[in-house]
C-alpha positions as CSV (number, residue, x, y, z in Angstrom):
1,X,-68.0,88.2,91.5
2,X,-64.2,89.3,90.9
3,X,-63.3,91.3,87.8
4,X,-61.9,88.4,85.8
5,X,-64.9,86.3,86.2
6,X,-67.2,89.2,85.3
7,X,-65.2,90.0,82.0
8,X,-65.6,86.3,81.1
9,X,-69.3,86.3,82.0
10,X,-69.9,89.5,80.1
11,X,-68.5,87.9,77.0
12,X,-70.7,84.9,77.3
13,X,-73.8,87.1,78.2
14,X,-73.3,89.1,74.8
15,X,-72.6,86.0,72.9
16,X,-75.8,84.4,74.1
17,X,-78.0,87.4,73.4
18,X,-76.4,88.5,70.0
19,X,-77.5,90.0,67.8
20,X,-79.8,91.7,70.4
21,X,-78.3,94.7,72.0
22,X,-77.7,94.8,75.8
23,X,-77.5,98.1,77.4
24,X,-74.9,99.2,80.0
25,X,-77.7,99.6,82.5
26,X,-79.0,96.1,81.9
27,X,-75.6,94.6,82.3
28,X,-74.9,96.7,85.5
29,X,-78.1,95.5,87.1
30,X,-77.3,92.0,86.3
31,X,-73.8,92.0,87.7
32,X,-74.6,94.4,90.5
33,X,-72.0,97.0,89.5
34,X,-72.3,100.5,88.4
35,X,-72.9,101.6,84.7
36,X,-69.4,103.2,84.7
37,X,-67.8,99.9,85.8
38,X,-69.6,98.1,82.9
39,X,-68.4,100.6,80.5
40,X,-64.7,100.2,81.7
41,X,-65.2,96.6,81.4
42,X,-66.4,96.7,77.8
43,X,-63.7,99.1,76.9
44,X,-61.0,96.6,78.4
45,X,-62.5,93.8,76.4
46,X,-62.4,95.8,73.2
47,X,-58.8,96.8,73.7
48,X,-58.0,93.1,74.2
49,X,-59.5,92.3,70.8
50,X,-63.0,91.0,71.7
51,X,-65.4,91.8,68.9
52,X,-67.8,93.9,70.9
53,X,-69.6,96.8,69.0
54,X,-71.6,99.6,70.6
55,X,-74.6,101.3,69.1
56,X,-75.0,104.8,70.6
57,X,-78.4,106.5,71.2
58,X,-81.5,106.1,73.3
59,X,-82.0,102.4,72.0
60,X,-78.3,101.6,71.9
61,X,-76.3,99.0,73.6
62,X,-73.5,96.5,73.1
63,X,-73.4,93.4,70.9
64,X,-70.8,90.7,70.1
65,X,-70.0,89.4,66.6
66,X,-70.6,85.7,67.0
67,X,-68.9,85.0,63.7
68,X,-65.6,86.3,65.2
69,X,-65.7,84.2,68.4
70,X,-65.9,80.6,69.6
71,X,-68.1,79.2,72.4
72,X,-66.2,77.8,75.5
73,X,-64.0,74.7,74.6
74,X,-64.5,72.2,77.2
75,X,-61.1,70.5,77.5
76,X,-60.6,67.9,80.2
77,X,-57.3,68.2,82.1
78,X,-55.9,65.3,80.4
79,X,-56.9,66.6,77.0
80,X,-55.2,70.0,77.9
81,X,-52.0,68.2,78.9
82,X,-52.0,66.2,75.6
83,X,-52.3,69.3,73.6
84,X,-49.5,70.9,75.8
85,X,-47.2,68.0,75.2
86,X,-47.8,68.1,71.5
87,X,-47.2,71.8,71.3
88,X,-44.2,71.5,73.5
89,X,-42.5,69.7,70.7
90,X,-42.8,72.8,68.6
91,X,-40.4,74.8,70.9
92,X,-37.6,74.2,68.3
93,X,-39.7,75.0,65.3
94,X,-40.8,78.3,63.6
95,X,-44.2,78.0,65.3
96,X,-42.9,78.1,69.0
97,X,-44.3,81.4,69.7
98,X,-47.7,80.6,68.2
99,X,-47.8,77.4,70.0
100,X,-47.3,79.1,73.4
101,X,-50.1,81.7,72.5
102,X,-52.5,78.8,71.6
103,X,-51.9,76.9,74.7
104,X,-52.4,80.2,76.8
105,X,-55.8,80.6,75.2
106,X,-56.8,77.0,75.8
107,X,-55.9,77.2,79.5
108,X,-57.5,80.6,79.8
109,X,-60.8,79.3,78.6
110,X,-60.9,76.3,81.0
111,X,-62.7,76.5,84.3
112,X,-60.1,77.2,87.1
113,X,-60.6,73.8,88.7
114,X,-59.8,71.9,85.5
115,X,-56.9,74.4,84.7
116,X,-55.4,73.7,88.1
117,X,-55.7,69.9,87.5
118,X,-54.2,70.2,84.1
119,X,-51.2,72.1,85.7
120,X,-50.7,69.5,88.3
121,X,-50.7,66.8,85.7
122,X,-48.4,68.7,83.4
123,X,-46.0,69.0,86.3
124,X,-45.6,65.2,86.1
125,X,-44.9,65.1,82.4
126,X,-41.4,65.6,81.0
127,X,-40.3,66.2,77.3
128,X,-36.7,65.4,76.2
129,X,-34.9,67.3,73.4
130,X,-31.2,67.5,72.4
131,X,-29.1,69.9,74.4
132,X,-27.6,71.2,71.2
133,X,-30.9,71.7,69.4
134,X,-31.3,75.4,68.7
135,X,-34.8,76.8,68.0
136,X,-35.5,77.4,64.4
137,X,-36.5,81.2,63.7
138,X,-38.6,82.2,60.8
139,X,-39.0,85.7,59.6
140,X,-42.4,87.2,60.1
141,X,-42.3,88.4,56.5
142,X,-41.7,84.7,55.4
143,X,-44.5,83.6,57.4
144,X,-46.7,86.0,55.9
145,X,-45.7,85.0,52.3
146,X,-46.4,81.3,53.0
147,X,-49.8,82.1,54.5
148,X,-50.8,84.7,51.6
149,X,-49.0,82.8,49.0
150,X,-46.8,85.8,47.9
151,X,-43.5,85.9,46.0
152,X,-40.6,86.8,48.3
153,X,-37.0,87.9,47.6
154,X,-34.4,86.2,49.7
155,X,-30.8,86.3,50.3
156,X,-29.8,82.7,50.9
157,X,-26.4,81.4,52.1
158,X,-25.6,77.8,51.0
159,X,-23.7,75.1,52.9
160,X,-20.3,76.6,51.6
161,X,-21.2,80.1,52.7
162,X,-21.9,81.5,49.3
163,X,-24.8,84.1,49.3
164,X,-27.2,84.6,46.4
165,X,-30.3,86.8,46.1
166,X,-33.5,85.2,44.3
167,X,-37.1,85.5,44.0
168,X,-39.0,82.4,45.3
169,X,-42.7,81.2,45.2
170,X,-43.5,79.6,48.7
171,X,-45.1,76.2,48.3
172,X,-44.8,74.7,51.9
173,X,-43.0,74.8,55.2
174,X,-41.3,71.3,55.9
175,X,-39.8,69.9,59.1
176,X,-36.6,67.7,58.8
177,X,-34.7,65.9,61.4
178,X,-32.7,68.8,62.6
179,X,-34.1,71.9,60.8
180,X,-37.1,73.5,58.9
181,X,-37.2,74.1,55.3
182,X,-39.0,76.4,53.0
183,X,-40.1,74.5,49.9
184,X,-40.4,77.1,47.0
185,X,-40.2,77.4,43.4
186,X,-37.0,79.2,42.6
187,X,-37.3,81.8,39.8
188,X,-33.6,81.8,39.5
189,X,-33.1,78.1,38.9
190,X,-36.5,77.5,37.4
191,X,-37.2,74.6,39.6
192,X,-38.3,73.5,43.1
193,X,-35.8,74.1,45.8
194,X,-35.4,73.4,49.6
195,X,-34.2,76.3,51.6
196,X,-33.0,75.8,55.1
197,X,-34.9,78.5,57.2
198,X,-31.7,79.1,59.4
199,X,-29.8,80.0,56.2
200,X,-32.3,82.6,54.9
201,X,-30.5,85.9,55.7
202,X,-33.0,88.4,54.5
203,X,-36.6,88.5,53.4
204,X,-38.5,91.1,51.4
205,X,-42.2,90.8,50.1
206,X,-42.7,91.7,46.5
207,X,-46.5,91.9,46.7
208,X,-46.7,89.5,43.7
209,X,-49.0,86.5,44.1
210,X,-47.3,83.1,43.8
211,X,-49.1,81.0,41.1
212,X,-50.4,77.6,42.2
213,X,-48.1,74.9,41.2
214,X,-49.8,71.5,41.2
215,X,-48.0,68.3,42.1
216,X,-47.8,65.4,44.4
217,X,-46.4,66.2,47.8
218,X,-44.1,63.2,47.7
219,X,-41.9,64.9,45.0
220,X,-41.0,67.3,47.8
221,X,-40.0,64.6,50.2
222,X,-36.3,63.3,50.7
223,X,-35.8,59.7,50.3
224,X,-36.2,57.6,53.4
225,X,-38.8,60.1,54.9
226,X,-42.5,59.7,55.3
227,X,-44.7,62.9,54.5
228,X,-47.2,63.7,57.3
229,X,-49.7,66.5,57.4
230,X,-50.8,68.5,60.6
231,X,-54.2,67.2,61.5
232,X,-56.8,70.0,61.8
């Protein structure tokens, strides 16, 4: 068994036996390697963010927090390519980096045979986008504010180039035909405003919670558009 396969097997082994502890000696015997090799493998998994915990002592060992992990996801090659095609449409959105990371996790969890079939199929799929379509970039601080519902202070440049500074309460991220918008309650104007993400020049977190502002999503929608929600 090569090291990559062994690391994957170790995670599955610890998941299956959790919350029971598995000793390094047990694992070494199972995978026919030295105790030191198992300890290095566990350390590598921990550094990669796998929630493996060690209990030292005579009765100590390793266990994995099931609440922080998912069992293997059995995507077929066709399903994986369908997800890849959908995520590929996000290349010109604020979620481009997150979509690439998500796809890498999906492919990484697939058996090599299925992953190879998915890559072969993906090589025969093409996505078109406009040559002048620039990727939309979103500040990590703005992303945090949307997720955590926190008030942010922004410097915004309007279509005429005039810049203003204001505090806003993020409500939603919205995709238009050619750009992304931050929908937010503007404390300067005391009303809901659409801010083009590419015109937000600076973002600073205030730490203040953004109050919930109830209302129908349709009131945030431009005429002639239909509001769609991501399906999760």
